[in-house]
NUKOL-767943 format. One record per residue: x, y, z of N, C-alpha, C, O in turn; residue in one letter; residue number from 1. Coordinates in Angstrom, 3 decimals. Atoms other than C-alpha are relative to their C-alpha. Example, Ala and Ser with C-alpha at 12.3 -4.5 7.8 and 13.67 -1.06 7.14 Angstrom:
! residues 2
ATOM; 0.890; -1.190; 0.000; 12.300; -4.500; 7.800; 0.900; 1.200; 0.000; 1.936; 1.181; 0.665; A; 1
ATOM; -0.820; -1.190; -0.060; 13.670; -1.060; 7.140; -0.770; 1.090; 0.730; -0.261; 2.198; 0.899; S; 2
//
This chain:
! residues 134
ATOM; -0.666; -0.211; 1.274; 99.209; 82.019; 45.795; 0.061; -1.286; -0.809; -0.078; -1.258; -2.032; M; 1
ATOM; -0.062; 1.277; 0.706; 99.539; 78.326; 44.956; -1.307; -0.308; -0.711; -1.308; -0.896; -1.792; N; 2
ATOM; 1.291; 0.217; 0.638; 95.812; 78.204; 44.222; -0.053; 0.718; -1.343; -0.532; 0.168; -2.335; D; 3
ATOM; 0.007; -0.781; 1.244; 96.247; 80.930; 41.616; 0.869; -0.634; -1.077; 0.478; -0.680; -2.243; G; 4
ATOM; -0.901; 0.646; 0.972; 99.176; 79.168; 39.944; -0.646; -1.263; -0.540; -0.624; -1.517; -1.744; V; 5
ATOM; 0.641; 1.244; 0.434; 97.314; 75.869; 39.868; -1.202; 0.282; -0.895; -1.380; -0.374; -1.922; Q; 6
ATOM; 1.168; -0.344; 0.824; 94.124; 77.461; 38.531; 0.428; 0.515; -1.373; -0.198; 0.199; -2.384; D; 7
ATOM; -0.505; -0.509; 1.283; 96.120; 79.276; 35.849; 0.469; -1.156; -0.877; 0.163; -1.196; -2.069; T; 8
ATOM; -0.508; 1.148; 0.746; 97.826; 76.047; 34.802; -1.155; -0.846; -0.536; -1.116; -1.294; -1.681; Y; 9
ATOM; 1.160; 0.790; 0.431; 94.491; 74.194; 34.651; -0.716; 0.690; -1.151; -1.108; 0.036; -2.117; I; 10
ATOM; 0.668; -0.733; 1.094; 92.933; 76.940; 32.499; 0.808; -0.083; -1.293; 0.243; -0.199; -2.381; K; 11
ATOM; -0.848; 0.137; 1.192; 95.906; 76.782; 30.142; -0.154; -1.373; -0.635; -0.219; -1.496; -1.858; L; 12
ATOM; 0.137; 1.354; 0.528; 95.556; 73.011; 29.827; -1.357; -0.218; -0.663; -1.455; -0.934; -1.660; L; 13
ATOM; 1.353; 0.181; 0.529; 91.802; 73.226; 29.185; -0.298; 0.907; -1.199; -1.279; 0.698; -1.912; R; 14
ATOM; 0.254; -0.960; 1.073; 92.085; 76.078; 26.703; 0.158; -0.679; -1.359; 1.145; -1.365; -1.628; F; 15
ATOM; -0.047; 0.517; 1.371; 91.285; 75.098; 23.131; 0.026; 1.204; -0.934; -1.000; 1.839; -1.179; K; 16
ATOM; -0.108; -1.203; 0.841; 92.586; 77.803; 20.846; -0.805; -0.133; -1.291; -0.836; -1.190; -1.921; P; 17
ATOM; 0.759; -0.018; 1.251; 90.380; 78.777; 17.936; 0.864; 0.535; -1.136; 0.489; 0.485; -2.307; S; 18
ATOM; -0.915; -0.537; 1.008; 93.303; 80.351; 16.166; 1.394; 0.077; 0.598; 1.685; -0.504; 1.643; G; 19
ATOM; -1.382; -0.148; -0.416; 96.921; 81.305; 16.488; 0.098; 1.033; 1.127; -0.508; 2.101; 1.036; L; 20
ATOM; -0.221; -0.926; -1.101; 98.007; 82.954; 19.793; 1.228; 0.804; -0.361; 2.322; 0.251; -0.475; I; 21
ATOM; -1.106; -0.839; 0.456; 100.171; 85.914; 18.794; 1.047; 0.223; 1.085; 2.246; 0.232; 0.807; R; 22
ATOM; -0.935; -0.260; -1.081; 101.688; 86.580; 22.210; -0.313; -0.953; 1.158; -1.152; -0.644; 2.005; S; 23
ATOM; 0.274; 0.965; -1.069; 101.778; 83.498; 24.476; 0.246; 0.584; 1.408; -0.460; 0.253; 2.361; P; 24
ATOM; -0.300; -0.602; -1.292; 103.333; 85.551; 27.279; -1.159; 0.889; 0.464; -1.567; 0.810; 1.623; K; 25
ATOM; 1.126; -0.866; -0.334; 100.520; 88.139; 27.200; -1.240; -0.839; 0.302; -2.010; -0.513; 1.206; A; 26
ATOM; 1.128; 0.904; -0.217; 97.964; 85.323; 26.965; 0.086; -0.622; 1.403; -0.913; -0.670; 2.120; F; 27
ATOM; -0.217; 0.593; -1.312; 99.451; 83.637; 30.068; -0.281; 1.020; 1.108; -0.941; 0.693; 2.095; L; 28
ATOM; 0.219; -1.022; -1.023; 99.442; 86.901; 32.045; -1.477; 0.402; 0.093; -1.965; 0.718; 1.178; F; 29
ATOM; 1.438; -0.312; -0.023; 95.826; 87.604; 31.045; -0.765; -1.064; 0.778; -1.634; -0.745; 1.591; T; 30
ATOM; 0.657; 1.086; -0.742; 94.731; 84.194; 32.313; 0.323; 0.123; 1.496; -0.571; -0.001; 2.334; I; 31
ATOM; -0.428; -0.119; -1.397; 96.752; 84.680; 35.541; -0.716; 1.163; 0.680; -1.145; 1.034; 1.826; A; 32
ATOM; 0.691; -1.156; -0.575; 95.209; 88.139; 36.103; -1.470; -0.329; 0.258; -2.003; 0.006; 1.316; R; 33
ATOM; 1.409; 0.361; -0.164; 91.675; 86.795; 35.565; -0.200; -1.006; 1.140; -1.177; -0.926; 1.883; N; 34
ATOM; 0.063; 0.971; -1.101; 92.342; 83.880; 37.932; 0.166; 0.721; 1.341; -0.551; 0.435; 2.300; V; 35
ATOM; -0.221; -0.754; -1.242; 93.675; 86.287; 40.572; -1.246; 0.799; 0.377; -1.624; 0.840; 1.548; A; 36
ATOM; 1.236; -0.749; -0.277; 90.555; 88.466; 40.247; -1.122; -0.922; 0.470; -1.876; -0.572; 1.378; L; 37
ATOM; 1.016; 0.964; -0.424; 88.305; 85.402; 40.523; 0.232; -0.457; 1.440; -0.704; -0.534; 2.236; D; 38
ATOM; -0.330; 0.427; -1.364; 90.125; 84.216; 43.652; -0.316; 1.094; 1.010; -0.839; 0.834; 2.094; L; 39
ATOM; 0.271; -1.134; -0.882; 89.867; 87.672; 45.164; -1.502; 0.147; 0.251; -1.928; 0.370; 1.384; R; 40
ATOM; 1.453; -0.090; -0.141; 86.118; 87.786; 44.503; -0.543; -1.132; 0.864; -1.395; -0.904; 1.723; R; 41
ATOM; 0.459; 1.146; -0.798; 85.605; 84.287; 45.942; 0.318; 0.176; 1.478; -0.512; -0.121; 2.338; R; 42
ATOM; -0.386; -0.202; -1.397; 87.514; 85.150; 49.110; -0.822; 1.110; 0.647; -1.150; 1.024; 1.831; R; 43
ATOM; 0.814; -1.095; -0.537; 85.550; 88.370; 49.553; -1.406; -0.501; 0.332; -1.983; -0.127; 1.352; A; 44
ATOM; 1.341; 0.542; -0.225; 82.263; 86.480; 49.240; 0.012; -1.007; 1.141; -0.889; -0.999; 1.980; V; 45
ATOM; -0.029; 1.037; -1.028; 83.314; 83.566; 51.453; 0.326; 0.561; 1.375; -0.024; -0.057; 2.380; S; 46
ATOM; -0.325; -0.564; -1.303; 84.624; 85.842; 54.206; -1.142; 0.845; 0.560; -1.103; 1.240; 1.725; S; 47
ATOM; 1.142; -0.781; -0.477; 81.337; 87.746; 54.437; -0.799; -0.849; 0.984; -1.025; -2.036; 0.749; A; 48
ATOM; 0.803; 0.690; -1.001; 79.308; 86.821; 57.522; -1.433; 0.491; -0.080; -1.682; 1.681; -0.268; Q; 49
ATOM; 1.396; -0.436; -0.019; 75.545; 86.831; 57.604; -0.250; 0.930; 1.195; 0.401; 0.811; 2.233; P; 50
ATOM; 0.316; -0.960; -1.055; 74.062; 89.612; 59.697; -0.460; -0.709; 1.259; -0.195; -0.241; 2.366; I; 51
ATOM; 0.519; 0.715; -1.172; 72.399; 87.068; 61.972; 1.103; -0.528; 0.892; 0.856; -0.799; 2.067; T; 52
ATOM; -1.093; 0.541; -0.795; 75.809; 85.841; 63.141; 0.917; 1.084; 0.558; 1.907; 0.772; 1.220; E; 53
ATOM; -0.842; -1.084; -0.480; 77.260; 89.245; 63.928; -0.500; 0.458; 1.360; -1.609; 0.978; 1.484; T; 54
ATOM; 0.403; -0.338; -1.370; 77.180; 89.844; 67.671; -0.174; 1.508; 0.175; -1.030; 1.955; 0.939; A; 55
ATOM; 0.056; -1.453; -0.173; 77.756; 93.576; 67.315; -1.320; 0.578; -0.508; -1.738; 1.652; -0.074; A; 56
ATOM; 1.241; -0.509; 0.571; 74.540; 93.954; 65.321; -1.237; -0.646; 0.628; -2.325; -0.581; 0.057; L; 57
ATOM; 1.127; 0.686; -0.638; 72.333; 92.009; 67.740; -1.115; 0.996; 0.312; -0.896; 2.024; 0.954; A; 58
ATOM; 1.149; -0.860; -0.216; 68.885; 93.537; 67.802; -0.716; -0.407; 1.287; -1.155; 0.444; 2.061; V; 59
ATOM; 0.679; 0.511; -1.180; 67.380; 91.322; 70.486; 1.018; -0.358; 1.066; 2.078; -0.907; 0.767; L; 60
ATOM; -0.891; 0.333; -1.104; 68.967; 90.939; 73.879; -0.354; -1.372; 0.541; -1.520; -1.766; 0.565; E; 61
ATOM; 0.223; 1.292; -0.622; 69.418; 87.552; 75.479; -0.198; 0.127; 1.497; -0.577; -0.841; 2.156; D; 62
ATOM; 0.125; -0.176; -1.443; 69.345; 89.033; 78.965; -1.477; 0.035; 0.383; -2.327; 0.433; -0.414; S; 63
ATOM; 1.401; 0.026; -0.426; 66.171; 88.617; 81.010; -0.595; 1.403; 0.065; 0.095; 2.377; 0.367; P; 64
ATOM; 0.687; -1.279; -0.039; 63.610; 91.375; 80.828; -0.397; 0.380; 1.413; -0.178; -0.371; 2.363; G; 65
ATOM; 0.419; -0.520; -1.297; 62.216; 93.434; 83.655; -1.023; -0.931; 0.649; -0.952; -1.193; 1.849; V; 66
ATOM; 1.045; 0.874; -0.533; 59.217; 91.139; 84.060; 0.624; -1.267; 0.585; 0.253; -1.699; 1.676; V; 67
ATOM; -0.669; 1.206; -0.494; 61.464; 88.069; 84.408; 0.760; 0.276; 1.296; 0.708; -0.519; 2.235; D; 68
ATOM; -0.767; -0.338; -1.201; 63.692; 89.803; 86.950; -0.903; 0.202; 1.213; -0.613; -0.291; 2.304; L; 69
ATOM; 0.934; -0.244; -1.106; 60.773; 90.969; 89.070; -0.624; -1.320; 0.450; -0.757; -1.572; 1.648; V; 70
ATOM; 0.605; 1.289; -0.326; 59.167; 87.528; 88.891; 0.967; -0.875; 0.790; 0.573; -1.501; 1.775; S; 71
ATOM; -0.998; 0.805; -0.712; 62.377; 85.799; 89.976; 0.235; 0.529; 1.413; 0.363; -0.245; 2.361; R; 72
ATOM; -0.190; -0.585; -1.340; 62.856; 88.224; 92.859; -1.167; -0.337; 0.912; -0.975; -0.640; 2.089; R; 73
ATOM; 1.174; 0.332; -0.802; 59.303; 87.609; 94.028; 0.019; -1.467; 0.417; -0.302; -1.801; 1.557; Q; 74
ATOM; -0.084; 1.425; -0.320; 59.788; 83.837; 93.822; 1.040; -0.251; 1.078; 0.805; -1.032; 2.000; E; 75
ATOM; -1.042; 0.151; -1.015; 63.020; 84.095; 95.806; -0.467; 0.519; 1.355; -0.168; -0.080; 2.388; L; 76
ATOM; 0.518; -0.556; -1.254; 61.310; 86.273; 98.414; -0.994; -0.973; 0.638; -0.976; -1.176; 1.852; A; 77
ATOM; 0.955; 0.983; -0.517; 58.491; 83.713; 98.744; 0.714; -1.231; 0.553; 0.339; -1.758; 1.600; L; 78
ATOM; -0.756; 1.158; -0.466; 60.989; 80.873; 99.052; 0.720; 0.317; 1.313; 0.717; -0.497; 2.236; L; 79
ATOM; -0.691; -0.397; -1.228; 63.010; 82.760; 101.675; -0.977; 0.067; 1.165; -0.658; -0.362; 2.274; A; 80
ATOM; 1.020; -0.081; -1.055; 59.836; 83.439; 103.646; -0.439; -1.394; 0.417; -0.617; -1.659; 1.606; E; 81
ATOM; 0.404; 1.372; -0.319; 58.816; 79.781; 103.417; 1.073; -0.694; 0.832; 0.753; -1.419; 1.774; A; 82
ATOM; -1.099; 0.608; -0.760; 62.237; 78.690; 104.676; 0.031; 0.564; 1.419; 0.283; -0.173; 2.373; I; 83
ATOM; -0.003; -0.623; -1.335; 62.017; 81.177; 107.576; -1.109; -0.537; 0.901; -0.982; -0.507; 2.125; R; 84
ATOM; 1.106; 0.532; -0.819; 58.717; 79.617; 108.697; 0.307; -1.397; 0.534; -0.373; -1.876; 1.441; T; 85
ATOM; -0.375; 1.332; -0.474; 60.415; 76.235; 109.149; 0.692; 0.108; 1.358; 1.293; 1.135; 1.677; L; 86
ATOM; -0.779; 0.017; -1.239; 61.797; 75.260; 112.540; 1.491; 0.145; -0.327; 1.926; -0.207; -1.424; P; 87
ATOM; -1.409; -0.319; 0.246; 65.461; 76.235; 112.906; 0.785; -1.208; -0.504; 1.581; -1.093; -1.436; E; 88
ATOM; -0.741; 1.198; 0.427; 66.760; 72.680; 112.589; -0.376; -0.379; -1.428; 0.491; -0.751; -2.219; R; 89
ATOM; 0.456; 0.306; 1.370; 64.652; 72.086; 109.456; 0.626; 0.972; -0.998; 1.038; 0.571; -2.086; C; 90
ATOM; -0.653; -0.990; 0.871; 65.998; 75.311; 107.958; 1.433; -0.405; -0.280; 1.902; -0.373; -1.417; Q; 91
ATOM; -1.408; 0.363; 0.120; 69.527; 74.159; 108.634; 0.163; -1.208; -0.933; 1.021; -1.205; -1.815; H; 92
ATOM; -0.058; 1.199; 0.842; 68.922; 70.728; 107.061; -0.328; 0.353; -1.451; 0.347; -0.099; -2.375; V; 93
ATOM; 0.402; -0.406; 1.353; 67.167; 72.286; 104.071; 1.140; 0.721; -0.714; 1.441; 0.408; -1.866; F; 94
ATOM; -1.089; -0.765; 0.607; 70.020; 74.714; 103.405; 1.211; -0.882; -0.286; 1.859; -0.734; -1.322; L; 95
ATOM; -1.122; 0.914; 0.241; 72.659; 71.998; 103.797; -0.251; -0.875; -1.222; 0.659; -1.122; -2.014; L; 96
ATOM; 0.336; 0.903; 1.115; 70.856; 69.762; 101.313; -0.148; 0.755; -1.321; 0.471; 0.385; -2.318; R; 97
ATOM; 0.346; -0.670; 1.257; 69.560; 72.224; 98.724; 1.011; 1.053; -0.436; 1.247; 1.215; -1.634; K; 98
ATOM; -0.929; -1.071; 0.366; 72.090; 75.053; 98.850; 1.429; -0.518; -0.075; 2.139; -0.258; -1.046; I; 99
ATOM; -1.375; 0.496; -0.010; 75.315; 73.301; 99.816; 0.145; -1.335; -0.710; 1.262; -1.762; -1.005; Q; 100
ATOM; -0.038; 1.242; 0.768; 74.370; 70.051; 98.057; 0.557; -1.194; 0.747; 1.056; -2.133; 0.127; G; 101
ATOM; -0.522; 1.125; -0.783; 75.373; 67.751; 100.906; -0.936; -1.205; -0.113; -2.143; -1.055; -0.303; L; 102
ATOM; 0.811; 1.224; 0.016; 74.204; 64.134; 100.897; -0.678; -0.162; 1.355; -0.339; 0.514; 2.327; S; 103
ATOM; 0.704; 0.243; -1.257; 71.852; 62.812; 103.548; 0.960; -0.510; 1.072; 0.854; -0.133; 2.239; Q; 104
ATOM; -0.992; 0.517; -0.958; 74.731; 60.934; 105.178; 0.862; 1.127; 0.556; 1.109; 1.199; 1.759; R; 105
ATOM; -0.846; -1.114; -0.448; 76.895; 64.058; 105.284; -0.747; 0.922; 0.964; -0.188; 1.395; 1.954; D; 106
ATOM; 0.805; -0.865; -0.875; 74.080; 66.086; 106.814; -0.169; -0.655; 1.365; -0.013; -0.013; 2.404; I; 107
ATOM; 0.186; 0.720; -1.269; 73.402; 63.415; 109.424; 1.296; 0.016; 0.812; 1.263; 0.223; 2.025; A; 108
ATOM; -1.287; -0.003; -0.696; 77.114; 63.218; 110.279; 0.313; 1.384; 0.557; 0.786; 1.512; 1.687; A; 109
ATOM; -0.302; -1.361; -0.436; 77.466; 66.988; 110.484; -0.859; 0.411; 1.197; -0.385; 1.108; 2.095; R; 110
ATOM; 0.908; -0.393; -1.073; 74.447; 67.364; 112.765; -0.022; -1.001; 1.158; -0.663; -0.768; 2.183; L; 111
ATOM; -0.032; 1.009; -1.054; 75.165; 64.239; 114.796; -1.317; -0.713; 0.178; -1.701; -1.030; 1.304; G; 112
ATOM; 1.283; 0.700; -0.064; 71.865; 62.567; 113.950; 0.046; -1.194; -0.945; 0.942; -1.294; -1.783; I; 113
ATOM; 0.090; 1.122; 0.931; 70.855; 59.348; 112.210; -0.750; 0.474; -1.243; -1.431; 1.499; -1.224; T; 114
ATOM; 0.710; -0.383; 1.224; 69.536; 59.436; 108.666; -1.507; -0.029; 0.208; -2.225; 0.791; -0.364; E; 115
ATOM; 1.435; 0.071; -0.270; 66.102; 58.396; 109.962; -0.469; 1.274; 0.704; -1.528; 1.813; 0.385; K; 116
ATOM; 0.348; -1.241; -0.685; 66.084; 61.387; 112.312; 0.000; 1.171; -0.977; -0.813; 2.088; -0.858; D; 117
ATOM; -0.110; -1.083; 0.961; 67.092; 63.606; 109.427; -1.185; 0.002; -0.953; -1.598; 1.057; -1.434; R; 118
ATOM; 1.125; 0.084; 0.938; 64.234; 62.341; 107.262; -1.275; 0.600; 0.582; -2.067; 1.190; -0.154; R; 119
ATOM; 1.219; -0.542; -0.611; 61.533; 63.346; 109.729; -0.117; 1.506; -0.216; -1.178; 1.977; -0.629; D; 120
ATOM; 0.107; -1.439; 0.284; 62.369; 67.066; 109.496; -0.229; 0.280; -1.488; -0.864; 1.271; -1.848; P; 121
ATOM; 0.201; -0.209; 1.439; 62.457; 66.680; 105.715; -1.483; -0.100; -0.337; -1.999; 0.709; -1.107; R; 122
ATOM; 1.449; 0.125; 0.239; 58.854; 65.494; 105.694; -0.728; 1.242; 0.514; -1.649; 1.759; -0.120; R; 123
ATOM; 0.615; -1.195; -0.590; 57.945; 68.375; 107.936; 0.244; 1.213; -0.894; -0.662; 2.023; -1.092; Q; 124
ATOM; -0.326; -1.122; 0.903; 59.715; 70.846; 105.601; -0.869; -0.046; -1.237; -1.450; 0.963; -1.638; R; 125
ATOM; 0.777; 0.138; 1.232; 57.981; 69.492; 102.529; -1.463; 0.352; 0.241; -2.074; 1.063; -0.558; R; 126
ATOM; 1.407; -0.291; -0.310; 54.561; 69.647; 104.161; -0.206; 1.496; 0.189; -1.192; 2.059; -0.286; A; 127
ATOM; 0.109; -1.451; -0.223; 55.183; 73.234; 105.270; 0.107; 0.744; -1.318; -0.667; 1.667; -1.572; T; 128
ATOM; -0.165; -0.677; 1.290; 56.394; 74.271; 101.829; -1.213; -0.214; -0.899; -1.621; 0.707; -1.607; L; 129
ATOM; 1.202; 0.252; 0.784; 53.390; 72.595; 100.163; -1.152; 0.893; 0.468; -1.890; 1.452; -0.343; R; 130
ATOM; 1.062; -0.870; -0.542; 51.038; 74.479; 102.497; 0.184; 1.431; -0.458; -0.785; 2.101; -0.812; R; 131
ATOM; -0.254; -1.390; 0.379; 52.706; 77.771; 101.663; -0.195; 0.244; -1.491; -0.571; 1.346; -1.892; L; 132
ATOM; 0.206; -0.148; 1.449; 52.552; 77.163; 97.906; -1.465; 0.059; -0.362; -1.847; 0.721; -1.327; R; 133
ATOM; 1.435; 0.080; 0.325; 48.826; 76.449; 97.994; -0.722; 1.296; 0.226; -1.928; 1.379; -0.003; A; 134
//
């Protein structure tokens, strides 16, 4: 509402009459009404959202398609098979490192081995996984 009062006052100050104003009160109310209509139009335009930003009208989905899902499942199946071909201890080390995110020290401590001992199975795992990818 303050915007309308201020805009009305500014229009009154800027108005340069070309003749005598017969009814100053009616003139003031006409300016105020026109300012209110202008403000209403501006707010209607500024509150409009472009169609591209409306989530309810989304035409394209962001979710993965059937091809992506099948491809990911196949990749996971291949990875699971590759892990199963590793010796049991290598599988355990691989899962602790890659799935649980443990550090080499934590893995060595958990399994009761030195870090050097832990590295040997890692080389073996990598070589096996490389062979299976080829």
